[in-house]
N, C-alpha and C positions, 0 to 999 in steps of 0.2 A: 606307911605314908609316902616313900621314896615310888614305889608303886604306882598312887593314884598321882602324882604328879609327873609324873611322866606317861600316864594314858592321856591326862588332860592335853601333855603339848603337843601327842601325836592326833588328838580331833586337832587342833588348833593347826597343824600344817597342813591336813586333810584338807579342810574348810578354807583355808589360804586358795589351796590348789586350785578347788574347785573353781571357786572368785572366778582366777586369774585368767585359766580354761574358757573361760563363760564371757568375759570380757575378753576375750584374745579374738572368739569365735565370733562374736557380736560386730569387733571392730572392721574383722576381715569380708563379712558378710555389709558393713557400711559401702566397706572400699569398693567391694564387689559392684556392688545394686548403683551406685555412685558414677564406678563406670561405663559402666554399660548402659545408664541410665544417660549421661553424659552424652557418648557415641551416637545414643538414640536420639536425642536432639540437636546433635550436629548435622545426622543428615536430615531431619525435615527443618534446619534452617535455611538453607539456600535451594532459589529453584535454577535453571539454566535455561538460557535463551536457545530456541529450536526452529528452524526454516518449518515452514507450515501453511495451508491455506487457512484464510480469516475471511469473513463476510459480516459487515455490518445491518444489521434489519431494526425492521420495526416491526413489533408484534401486534397480532390480535386475533379477537372471534371475530367470527362470519355463520350467517343460514346461508344455504344453496337454493336457489329459486331457478326455475324457468328464464329465459335471455325474455321468451316473446311468448304471452301467454292471454286469450281471451274471455274472460263470462260471457256466456251464453245464455242469455235469458228469453222472456217473454215478452214481446212488445202488445198483445192482446191479453183479458181476462177470457179465463173458463177451464175447464176442465182435461187437465193432461189424460188424452186418449192413448198414446202408446210412447214408446222410447224403444229406438234403434239401437240403440247401444248400449257397453257397462264400460266401468272402470276398467280403464288398461289397452283398450281396443284402440288402434289406429284407422283414423279415418281422414279423407281425401274434401279438397274443397269444394266445397257445393253440395256436399253426401248430404240427405237424409235424415236429419237427428231428433225426430220428435215433431209429433201431434196433439192440439188443443182440437179438441170438439168447435167445428163449422159452424152447425147449423144456424146460430142464430148472427150469424156474418154470412152466410148464404142468407137468409129470410131477406136482411136487408139488401142484397144487392138486388134480389128478385121485387122487391116493391120498388127502390127507385130507379129500377128501367122500367117496371108496369108504366108507372108514375112520369116517368120519360116518353112512352111511348103515347100514351093520354096527351100531354102536349102539345107534342109531336103534330097528333090528330086535331087538336082546337087549332093549332097554325096554321094548317093544312084547310081547314075551313074558314079559318081570316084568310088566307088569302086570296080566296074564291071569293070571298067580302069585299074585299081593295080592289079584286080587278072588277066588280060589278059598280063597286062605288065610283071608280077612278072612270068608267065610261061614260056614269049618271055624271060625273062634273065634266066631263070633257064636250061632252053633247050640248049640255046648259053653257059652256062658257062661249059654244057657236052661237045657240039660238038668245044670246042677253044681246049681240051685237045687233040682233035686227028687233029688238023686244019681244021674242018669242016666247021668253018664261020671264016673270017678276024677277025681280032683284033680291023678293026672299028665296025664293026657289032655287036659284044660283045659290046663294049662301047655305042652302040648306047643305045642299048635293055635294059643297064643298068640305062642308061639317064632317058629311057623313065621310068622306073619303081621307080623309087625317084625319081623323077617330080611328079606321078600321085597320090604315098602317100604323097608329099608336101602341093599338090593338097587338097586329102583331110583335112588333116589338118585343111588347112587353108579355108575350108567350116564348118568343126568343129567349128572351136574360132567363125568367122560368126553366126551362129548359136547360141554358150554361149552369146555373144554380143547381140542377138535381144534378147533372154529369159530373162536378165537381163533385158534389155528398156523393156519387157513385164512384169515383175514382177513389175517395178516404173508403167506403166500405171492402171496393174491391183489392185494397191495401191491406185491410186491418181481415179480409179472408186470405189471404195469403200469407199473412203474417201467422194465421196456423199450421202453419207446417215450418217449421226452423231445419237449417240448412247450416250446413258446417260453414264459418268464414273465413276459414282458413285450414291446411291440414296439422294435424299434429295426433296424441295421441288425449286422451278423456283421463283427467287425473282428478276431477271432483264428478259426483252427480248427488246433487244436494236437492232436488225433487223426485215424488214416487208419483209410478202410473196411478193416475185416478186422483191425483192432490187436485185442487182448485186453487188456481193461480190470478192475482189480483194486481195488473196492472197498472190501476188508477192513480197507487199513489209512488210507487215506487216499484222496480220493473224486477222483477221476481227472479234468481238466477236458476237455473235446468243443470248445468254442469258446465265446467271450465275444460277448452280445450288449450294445449302448450305445446310447444315444437322442446322435444326433449334433446337434441343432437346440438343444444349449445345451454350451455347453465350461464346465471350470474349468479358471484357472490358478495350478500352484501354485507362489507365488512365494516364495523365499528370499532373507529380510530379514537381515540382520546384526544383531548383538546391541545394538549404536551406533547402529541407527536402530528399534527395532525400539518401541521405547516410544512412537514420534511419530507409528506408525500406530494409526489407529481405525476403529472398524467402521462400514459405510456412506460409509466415506471414497472422495468419488473418484477412478479413477486410470485411467491409459490407456493400452495397451503396443501395442509395434510391434513385426512378425515378420521376418526374412528375405525379403525379395524384396514385402513389401505394400508397398512404394513412401512416399509419404507417405498411407497411409491409417492412422491410429490408429480404436483397436478403444475403445471408454466401457464401464466398466464400474464398480462401484462393492464394495465391503471386503465377503465376506460371513463371513470369519471368520480369523481366527488363535488357530492353534494351540500350545500353553502348550509342546508337548514340543520341547525345539528336536534337531538334529542339527547334529553336530562333523563337519567335514569338514578333516584337514590342521590339526588344533588351531583350526579360525576356527567358533565359536557362529551358525548360520544357522538361525533361525525360520520357518517353514511359513506363509505367508500364502492364503487361496485368495480369486480374485476367481472369480466366474461373468460372463458372459459370452453372449447370446445368435450362432446361428450358422446362422440359416436358410438363410442363401446360402452356405453347405458352403464355404466360405475357411478355416476353422482345421480343421485337424486334427491327431490325437491325436501327443504327440511332439514339435509346433513347440516353437523356442524365441523366446521374447520378451525384449522389453527395458519391464521396467518403470517406471511414472512417477506416484509416488504423489504427490498432491498435495494440500502442506501448505496452498501460501496462491500467491492470484492477484489483481493490479491493474493497471489498463488505464491509461495513459494518464498516467503517474506520472513524477515525475523520475526517470533510474536514474547511475547511476556505473560504470564499470569497478571492477572489484574490484583490479584494477593499481592504482587513480590511491589505494585505503584504506591509509594510515599505522598507527601502531602503535595498538592496541587501548587504549580508555582504560574497562577494566571499572566503574574509580571514578564516569564518568559516564554511566553505562547509566539509562535510567529511560522512561518509557511511552511517548515516541516511539523507543525503541530501542533497538541499540546506537551507542558510541561510536566514534567513528577519528579519531585524527588526519589533516589534509589540508593541502594546500598552493595555495593561492589564487593567478592570477597577473593581479597588476594593477599598469596599466603599466607593464609587461615586470619587474614586482618579483616576489619570490614572499612569499607573507603568510600565518603558519599559522592555524587554525581546526579547531573542531572541530563533525563531522557524526555525526548520528543517521542510521543505518540501518533500514529494517524489511524488508523481504522478501531473501531473498538467493539467488543460483545461483553458478553453476560463475564464470561473467561479469559480471553485473551485480547492483548490489545499487541497493533503494528507495532514495532520497533522502527524508528526512520532515523535518528541518530542519539548517539550515548551511549550504544550499548551494541556488545558483534556477538554472534551467533558462539556460543561454546561460554559463553561469561555466565559466574555465577553470583547471585543474584538473593541476596539476602533477606526473609520475608519478614517485612515491620510487628506484625503481630509474634516473633517468634526470638524476638530482646531479651522482653521478659512474662511470657505469657499474653501478653497484653500491650497493647499501644496506645498513650495520650493523645488525642487530638482536640487540639483548642479545646485544652482543659474538660475534655469527657474521654472517659477508659471505653472502648468499643471493642469486648471480643470478635473478631473476625470481618476486622477492617476491611472496609471496602472504600477505593476510594472515590472521591467528592468527582461526581460527575457520569462514574458509573454504575448503572443498577445493580442491587443485592438480588441476589438468587435468593 
């Protein structure tokens, strides 16, 4: 019995020691984890105001199109007989581009020319009649003075003379009418040969050789010429930003595949009529850009940046460090926001005025200096309550969320 009692006592001691050791290890691990996590949180709780460049922009998407282009169409109906250019060909002003079957218009011209010759022959015969009628009338006018002819014969000669003159005038009018028709027919005949109205590049060809073109209702397009040395970006700007865009405002844009290259330009025109796409009101802003190296092509998509302002080597603060907006404290220095500075391991509230802003940074104009450590609002408790709303990843009012 004494041996059994001692064995039980030793087992209880061993169990107690094991439990104590486990508790000690768990406590040590908890302390280590808390210390490391606290140090990491301390590192993430503040940001430092630094000197940097900043620019404020309005962004939008756009499409490239030639600044100058012409749709070359057919002014007369007929079969397209010849096409002298292909897509991509450069042409000069006045160069022959295409020909339409001219036979119908040649026949009309020839018919009217023959009609004019016939009328001119009739007018020549009538001129002879006028000469004869005038001579008879003048003779009778002298004879009637001596009663050499009757009054009736005199009146008849006068009537014949005046009728001959009127008939000649009528023939002359008919000639003028046919000549007018002939000029129209000759113009239509000339339209069967289509020349380049401007120098440029063939960017589209919509008609095919042998196709019958019907110009009676609408002008059928044969091809499109464009000057590709200058391009226009048609950027669509939201109605909330359009009032910030001004004529001659500097702008730069990127294209897919352009890498780091930026194309610099200025705003040429703001079209007053909007487009509504999916209930979103968008205004077209036109931006011209040089394209002598032909790197820009029709239809390319662009990412536009309208430059509202730019500053170099100024104090900047991440927008995530800005707290509640204080519109009542706004002044000539800029917009006012609450901040918390870290001074000697304590957080001190303050007000900072900012100028230029973008999605990531704001220009500090007063209230903080370069090197100041600013406590992030969303680091106090993981989230910050703003106006009764918990907002993870808090973004200050007036600043667009990334």
